[in-house]
C-alpha positions in Angstrom: -15.8 -7.1 -46.2 -15.2 -10.8 -45.5 -12.7 -11.0 -48.3 -10.9 -7.9 -47.0 -10.6 -9.4 -43.5 -9.4 -12.7 -44.9 -6.7 -10.9 -47.0 -5.7 -8.9 -44.0 -5.2 -12.1 -41.9 -3.7 -14.0 -44.9 -6.4 -16.7 -44.6 -5.6 -18.4 -47.9 -8.4 -21.0 -47.7 -11.0 -18.3 -46.9 -9.7 -16.1 -49.8 -10.1 -19.0 -52.2 -13.6 -19.7 -50.9 -14.5 -16.0 -51.3 -13.2 -15.9 -54.9 -15.4 -19.0 -55.6 -18.5 -17.3 -54.2 -17.8 -14.1 -56.2 -17.5 -16.3 -59.4 -20.9 -17.9 -58.7 -22.5 -14.4 -58.3 -21.1 -13.3 -61.6 -22.3 -16.6 -63.2 -25.9 -15.8 -62.0 -25.5 -12.4 -63.6 -24.2 -14.1 -66.8 -21.0 -12.1 -66.6 -18.9 -15.0 -67.8 -15.6 -13.3 -68.2 -15.6 -11.9 -64.6 -16.8 -15.2 -63.3 -14.0 -17.0 -65.2 -11.3 -14.7 -63.6 -12.5 -15.2 -60.0 -12.9 -19.0 -60.4 -9.3 -19.1 -61.9 -8.0 -17.0 -58.9 -9.7 -19.2 -56.3 -8.4 -22.4 -58.0 -4.8 -21.0 -58.1 -4.8 -20.4 -54.3 -6.4 -23.8 -53.7 -3.6 -25.6 -55.5 -1.0 -23.5 -53.6 -2.4 -24.7 -50.2 -3.1 -28.2 -51.6 -6.9 -28.0 -50.8 -8.4 -30.3 -53.4 -11.9 -29.8 -52.2 -11.7 -26.1 -53.0 -9.9 -27.0 -56.3 -12.8 -29.1 -57.6 -15.4 -26.5 -56.5 -13.6 -23.8 -58.5 -13.1 -26.3 -61.4 -16.9 -26.9 -61.4 -17.6 -23.2 -61.7 -15.0 -22.9 -64.5 -16.5 -25.8 -66.4 -20.0 -24.1 -66.4 -18.5 -20.8 -67.5 -16.6 -22.5 -70.4 -19.8 -24.3 -71.4 -21.7 -21.0 -71.6 -18.8 -19.4 -73.4 -19.0 -22.1 -76.1 -15.8 -23.9 -75.2 -17.7 -27.2 -75.0 -14.9 -29.7 -75.4 -12.8 -28.1 -72.7 -15.9 -27.9 -70.4 -16.5 -31.6 -70.9 -12.9 -32.4 -70.0 -13.2 -30.5 -66.7 -16.6 -32.1 -65.9 -15.1 -35.5 -66.3 -12.1 -34.6 -64.2 -14.5 -33.5 -61.4 -16.2 -36.9 -61.6 -12.9 -38.9 -61.7 -11.5 -37.2 -58.6 -9.5 -39.3 -56.0 -11.6 -41.2 -53.4 -9.9 -39.1 -50.7 -11.8 -36.0 -52.0 -15.5 -36.9 -51.7 -18.2 -35.1 -53.6 -21.7 -34.4 -52.1 -24.8 -35.7 -53.8 -26.1 -32.3 -54.8 -22.9 -31.5 -56.6 -22.8 -34.9 -58.2 -26.4 -34.5 -59.7 -25.4 -31.0 -60.9 -22.3 -32.4 -62.7 -24.3 -35.2 -64.3 -26.8 -32.6 -65.5 -24.1 -30.4 -66.9 -22.5 -33.3 -68.7 -25.9 -34.3 -70.2 -26.3 -30.7 -71.4 -22.7 -30.8 -72.9 -23.4 -34.0 -74.9 -26.7 -32.4 -76.2 -24.6 -29.4 -77.5 -22.1 -31.9 -79.0 -25.0 -33.7 -80.7 -24.3 -36.9 -78.9 -27.9 -37.8 -77.7 -27.1 -41.3 -76.5 -24.5 -40.1 -74.0 -26.7 -37.2 -73.0 -29.6 -39.6 -72.2 -27.3 -41.9 -70.1 -26.0 -39.1 -67.9 -29.5 -37.4 -67.6 -31.2 -40.7 -66.6 -28.4 -41.5 -64.2 -28.9 -38.1 -62.5 -32.7 -38.6 -62.3 -32.3 -42.1 -60.7 -29.6 -40.9 -58.3 -31.8 -37.9 -57.3 -34.8 -40.2 -56.6 -32.8 -42.7 -54.6 -31.0 -40.2 -52.4 -33.3 -38.2 -50.1 -30.4 -35.8 -49.1 -30.5 -34.3 -52.7 -32.4 -31.2 -51.8 -32.4 -29.5 -55.2 -34.6 -30.6 -58.1 -33.2 -30.3 -61.6 -36.1 -29.9 -64.0 -33.6 -29.1 -66.8 -32.7 -32.9 -66.9 -36.1 -33.4 -68.7 -35.2 -30.6 -71.0 -31.8 -32.3 -72.0 -33.5 -35.6 -72.4 -36.3 -34.1 -74.6 -33.7 -32.4 -76.8 -31.7 -35.6 -77.0 -34.8 -37.5 -78.2 -35.4 -34.9 -80.9 -31.8 -35.4 -82.0 -32.4 -39.1 -82.3 -35.7 -38.6 -84.1 -37.9 -39.8 -81.2 -40.2 -36.8 -81.5 -43.0 -38.2 -79.4 -40.8 -39.2 -76.5 -39.0 -35.9 -76.8 -42.3 -34.0 -76.5 -43.2 -36.0 -73.4 -39.9 -35.0 -71.7 -40.3 -31.4 -72.7 -43.9 -31.3 -71.4 -42.6 -32.7 -68.1 -40.0 -30.0 -68.0 -42.6 -27.3 -68.6 -45.0 -28.8 -66.0 -42.3 -28.8 -63.3 -41.3 -25.2 -64.1 -45.0 -24.1 -64.1 -45.5 -26.0 -60.8 -42.6 -24.2 -59.3 -44.0 -20.9 -60.5 -47.5 -21.8 -59.2 -46.1 -22.7 -55.8 -44.3 -19.4 -55.6 -47.4 -17.5 -56.7 -49.6 -19.3 -54.2 -47.1 -18.7 -51.4 -46.9 -15.0 -52.4 -50.8 -14.7 -52.4 -50.9 -16.4 -49.0 -48.4 -14.0 -47.7 -50.5 -11.1 -49.0 -53.6 -12.4 -47.2 -51.7 -12.9 -44.0 -50.3 -9.4 -44.4 -53.8 -8.0 -44.9 -55.2 -9.9 -42.0 -52.4 -8.9 -39.7 -52.6 -5.2 -40.7 -55.3 -4.5 -38.1 -53.3 -6.4 -35.5 -50.3 -4.4 -36.5 -52.2 -1.1 -35.8 -53.1 -2.3 -32.3 -49.6 -3.6 -31.8 -48.1 -0.3 -32.9 -50.3 1.5 -30.5 -49.1 -0.7 -27.7 -45.6 -0.4 -29.0 -46.0 3.4 -28.8 -47.0 3.1 -25.2 -44.1 0.8 -24.5 -41.8 3.1 -26.3 -42.9 6.0 -24.2 -42.4 3.9 -21.1 -39.1 2.7 -22.3 -38.1 6.3 -23.1 -38.8 7.2 -19.4 -36.9 4.1 -18.3 -34.0 5.0 -20.7 -33.8 8.5 -19.4 -33.7 7.4 -15.8 -31.2 4.7 -16.6 -29.0 7.2 -18.5 -29.2 9.6 -15.6 -28.2 6.8 -13.2 -25.4 5.8 -15.5 -24.1 9.3 -15.8 -24.2 9.7 -12.0 -22.4 6.4 -11.7 -19.8 7.4 -14.2 -19.2 10.7 -12.4 -18.9 8.8 -9.1 -16.4 6.4 -10.7 -14.5 9.3 -12.2 -14.3 11.1 -8.9 -13.4 7.9 -7.1 -10.7 7.1 -9.7 -9.3 10.6 -9.4 -9.2 10.2 -5.6 -7.5 6.9 -5.9 -5.0 8.3 -8.4 -4.3 11.2 -6.0 -3.9 8.8 -3.1 -1.5 6.7 -5.2 0.5 9.7 -6.2 0.7 10.8 -2.5 1.8 7.3 -1.5 4.4 7.3 -4.2 5.6 10.8 -3.1 5.7 9.6 0.5 7.7 6.5 -0.5 10.1 8.7 -2.6 10.5 11.1 0.3 11.2 8.1 2.6 13.8 6.8 0.1 15.4 10.3 0.0 15.5 10.5 3.8 17.0 7.0 4.0 19.6 8.0 1.5 20.3 11.2 3.4 20.6 9.2 6.6 23.1 6.9 5.0 25.1 9.9 3.6 25.1 11.5 7.1 26.1 8.2 8.6 29.0 7.8 6.1 30.1 11.4 6.8 29.8 10.8 10.5 32.0 7.7 10.3 34.4 9.5 8.1 34.7 12.3 10.7 35.2 9.7 13.5 37.9 7.9 11.6 39.7 11.2 10.9 39.3 12.1 14.6 40.5 8.7 15.6 43.5 9.1 13.4 44.3 12.6 14.7 43.9 12.0 18.4 44.9 8.4 18.9 47.8 8.9 16.4 49.1 11.9 18.4 48.8 10.0 21.6 50.6 7.0 20.1 53.4 9.4 19.0 53.7 10.7 22.5 53.8 7.2 23.9 56.6 6.5 21.3 58.6 9.5 22.6 58.1 8.2 26.2 59.5 4.8 25.2 62.5 6.6 23.6 62.9 8.5 26.9 62.8 5.3 28.9 65.6 3.9 26.7 67.7 7.0 27.2 67.1 6.9 31.0 68.0 3.3 31.1 71.3 4.0 29.3 72.0 6.8 31.9 70.7 4.5 34.7 68.2 7.1 35.9 65.0 6.2 37.8 62.3 5.4 35.2 59.3 5.1 37.5 57.7 8.5 36.7 58.1 7.9 32.9 56.7 4.4 33.2 53.7 5.7 35.1 53.1 8.3 32.4 53.4 5.6 29.7 51.0 3.3 31.5 48.5 6.2 31.9 48.6 7.1 28.2 48.4 3.5 27.1 45.2 3.0 29.2 43.9 6.4 27.8 44.4 5.2 24.2 42.8 1.9 24.8 39.8 3.5 26.5 39.4 6.0 23.6 39.6 3.1 21.1 36.9 1.1 23.1 34.6 4.1 23.2 35.0 4.8 19.5 34.4 1.1 18.5 31.4 1.0 20.9 29.9 4.1 19.3 30.5 3.0 15.7 29.0 -0.4 16.3 25.7 0.9 17.7 22.7 1.3 15.2 21.3 4.0 17.5 22.5 5.4 20.9 20.1 6.6 23.5 20.8 8.8 26.6 20.3 5.5 28.6 23.1 3.8 26.6 25.4 6.8 27.1 24.6 6.9 30.8 25.9 3.3 31.1 29.1 4.3 29.4 29.6 7.3 31.6 29.0 5.1 34.7 32.0 3.0 33.6 34.1 6.2 33.4 33.0 7.1 37.0 33.8 3.6 38.3 37.3 3.7 36.6 38.0 7.1 38.1 37.1 5.8 41.6 39.2 2.7 41.1 42.3 4.6 40.0 42.5 6.6 43.3 41.0 6.8 46.8 41.2 10.5 47.6 38.2 11.8 45.7 34.7 10.4 45.4 33.3 10.6 41.8 29.5 10.2 41.5 27.1 10.2 38.6 23.7 11.8 38.8 20.8 11.5 36.2 18.7 14.5 37.4 15.5 13.8 35.4 13.5 10.9 34.1 11.8 10.6 30.7 14.5 11.6 28.3 16.6 8.5 28.4 15.3 7.2 25.1 16.4 10.3 23.2 18.9 9.3 20.5 22.4 10.6 19.8 24.6 9.8 16.9 28.0 8.1 17.3 30.0 11.2 16.7 28.2 13.1 19.4 28.7 10.3 21.9 32.4 10.0 21.2 33.0 13.7 21.8 30.7 13.9 24.8 32.6 11.0 26.4 36.0 12.5 25.6 35.0 15.9 27.1 33.6 14.3 30.3 36.7 12.1 30.6 39.0 15.1 30.2 37.1 17.1 32.8 37.0 14.2 35.4 40.7 13.5 34.9 41.6 17.2 35.4 39.5 17.4 38.5 41.1 14.2 40.0 44.7 15.3 39.2 44.6 19.1 39.9 41.6 20.2 41.9 42.4 18.4 45.2 38.7 17.9 45.6 37.0 15.5 48.0 34.0 15.1 45.7 33.4 15.2 41.9 29.8 15.0 40.5 29.0 14.1 36.9 25.4 15.3 36.1 23.1 14.7 33.1 19.8 16.6 32.8 17.5 18.2 30.3 16.1 21.8 30.5 13.6 22.8 27.8 15.2 21.7 24.5 18.8 21.5 25.8 20.8 18.5 27.1 23.4 19.3 29.8 26.4 17.3 30.8 28.3 18.7 33.8 31.4 17.8 35.8 31.4 19.7 39.1 34.1 19.5 41.8 34.6 21.2 45.2 38.3 21.7 44.8 40.7 24.7 44.7 39.5 26.1 41.3 41.7 27.2 38.5 42.8 30.2 36.4 40.8 29.9 33.2 43.1 32.2 31.3 46.3 30.5 32.3 45.2 26.9 33.2 47.8 24.5 34.4 49.7 22.4 31.8 47.8 19.3 30.9 44.3 20.6 31.4 43.4 20.1 27.7 40.8 22.9 27.6 41.5 23.7 24.0 40.9 20.1 23.1 37.6 20.1 24.9 36.5 23.3 23.1 37.4 21.8 19.8 35.4 18.7 20.5 32.4 20.7 21.6 32.6 22.8 18.4 32.8 19.6 16.3 29.2 18.5 17.4 27.7 22.0 17.6 27.7 22.1 21.4 28.6 24.9 23.8 31.4 24.4 26.4 31.4 26.7 29.5 33.9 26.6 32.4 33.2 28.3 35.7 35.8 28.2 38.4 36.2 29.8 41.9 37.8 29.0 45.2 34.7 26.9 45.9 35.4 24.6 42.9 35.1 24.2 39.2 32.1 23.4 36.8 32.7 22.2 33.3 29.4 22.2 31.3 28.6 20.9 27.8 25.2 21.9 26.4 23.7 20.3 23.3 20.4 20.9 21.5 18.0 18.1 22.0 16.7 16.3 18.8 13.1 16.1 20.2 
């Protein structure tokens, strides 16, 4: 599993170390061919990544395999290469003793007893002098005994072999004693184990109850978290829907505003353009009258009136289009200026403005509605001043139920609604009322005339 993870993560050093460990396992099982293959694989990767420490570890394993496979000369070469490694690649004391022991064994197999004795004795001395060498190598006495027999030193060889057997027997005795001791401890502890098991059973029952209660509590908590999460998700969804609806409304408002401004610009073009055309014709008439040397006062007066009328319509239109929102209170101020101008232009008729109710001044109107309302009221006031011969004209604003009412009432002579005098502009007023969805009504008698514009309130 470790090798698979290292291969998956491309850990080349880990892969080389894993191959080395597998080779050692096959060596312990005396499967030399498999061991040789894995040591060879590990060494190839170590050389690719230039890890000399891993290289010499795999070479050590390969040398032992070659020795057991009978390739003694090649094994000896590899053992010496391991000893003569660069100083930059240190070897630990355990591995050093193991290499010396393997070389001594190799020289015994090569029937070179003197060399075998040198390496075996050096390994023993090094083992005794270095306390960090944690592994004893009794086989060193075996190699020295065999070397002595090869040299004909039978007595000394027997002593070394006896030492080898004694150490091996001592290791076996130590293991046996430890095993017997473990059996005694196991027997003595069996009774305790019974009592412990009984107590453990009680603890298990108690733990089972605790586990059941904990599980129940966890389930309740999870259900609560799930319900809470669902509620939060629902709230989030509602919030998103609300934001989306708000964005849609904002877009709709912008579209309506654009359409409204488009209508105003079209209306401005139609009405102001027609009036400028009329002014142009009056200028032409003035030129002609000047050529014929006729009196031009009446024409000049008409020209002055229409020029003022055009300027006033332009001012009203620009004012309405520049307002972010227009309330009844804002419109009241604009109508008040209209009333003041009507009083300043003549002194026969008194024009007054009356706001009949309080509380609806903050209601909002759009710019298109304001422009048309102002135009209708201006037309009605001008008609009353010119034609009604009235002593008083009242401009009234009030609200009844859900309707807004704008009235111009005079106490003049009245008029014939079917055949109104030229210049009354009734058709123009009706068209403006229709443009904003309002109703225009005109009531006239010998007691006077009432022009009423009614518009549905937005609240």
